[in-house]
N, C-alpha and C positions, 0 to 999 in steps of 0.2 A: 641657746644663749651661751656664748663663749665666756664672757667676762661680766662680773656683777660688782656694783658698788654697794657697800654695806653701811650700816649706821655709824661706823667710825668716821665717815665723811660729814656727818651732820654738824653744821655750824663751823666747818673748817673753810676758810676763805681762800685756800690754795687751789689753783687751777692748772698746776703743772702737768697733770695727766692729759688735759685737753690739748696742751701745746705739743705733746708727743704723739697724739693719735693721728695717723696718716689719713684716715677716712672721715675725721670730724664727727664721730658718732657719740661723743660724750656731751650730753645736754645739761644745761644749768637750771635746776629748780630754784626754789626760794632759799632752802636751807642745805641742800646737798646736790651732788651731781648724779646723773643717771646714764647708763650705757644703753644705747638703743640695740635691742637684741637682733633686729633684722639688718642693721647697718654695720655692726661689728664684724671685722674680718678675721678675728682670732689671732692677731699678730702679737699681742702681749706688750706692746710698746708702752702702754699706760702703767703697767705694774711697777717698774723701778722708779717711775716719776712720782708716785703717790707718797707723800711724806708721812702719812698716818697708816699705811698698810690697810686701806679700806677696800681695795680691789682684789678680787679673787677669781680664779678660773672657776666656772660654775661647779665642776666636779670636786673642787677643793674647798668649797665653802664650809666653814665650821658649822657644826650642828645648830648652834644658837643663831646662826645668820642665814640658814637655808631659805627662809621665807623672803629674803631680799632678792632672790631671782624673780619671784612673782612681783615684788614691789617695783623693780626696774622695768619689767615688761608692762605691768599695768599703768605705769606712769605715762606711757605713750598711747593709751587708749584715747581715741578721739583726735589725736595728733597725726596718727599714721606714720609714714616714713618720709619726712620732709627733705631728706638727702643732705643733711649737714647742720650741725648746731650753730655755726656762724650765720647761716641764712636766717634762722629764727630768733637768735639772741636769747637772753634770759627769759624763761617762761613764767617767772613770778608765781609759781605754785609748786606744791609738792604732792606726793602720794599721801593719802589721808593718814596712813600709819606714821609717816615721817612728820607730817604737820602736827600730829598729836604728841610727839615726843617732847619731854621737858627741854627747855632751853639749856644750852651748855655754853660755857665761856668760848667765845669765838676765837679761832686761831688763824693766824696768817703766816703760813710757812713759806710763802714765796719770797 
């Protein structure tokens, strides 16, 4: 898994990273975005677009956020690799760990 979205993205309504992704591999959950580990081509275009620095190269994940590599991968269990976030639209669900997080004040940095 090249890039990972962490909990800094929870309840942030900005989708700038999705607009920059050339392969459309950033999917929308209910409370955060997730990068599909099999569709990401390791280009890094999403990094500078994220207004809250929620995206990390997997090997650069801070220690307290390392479990988000699994969170991103597990989010796609049952969905497979649909070949693009725009094709499936918002998924209306989150990984159980994200869904259980306390609500935060929503941000809209776009």
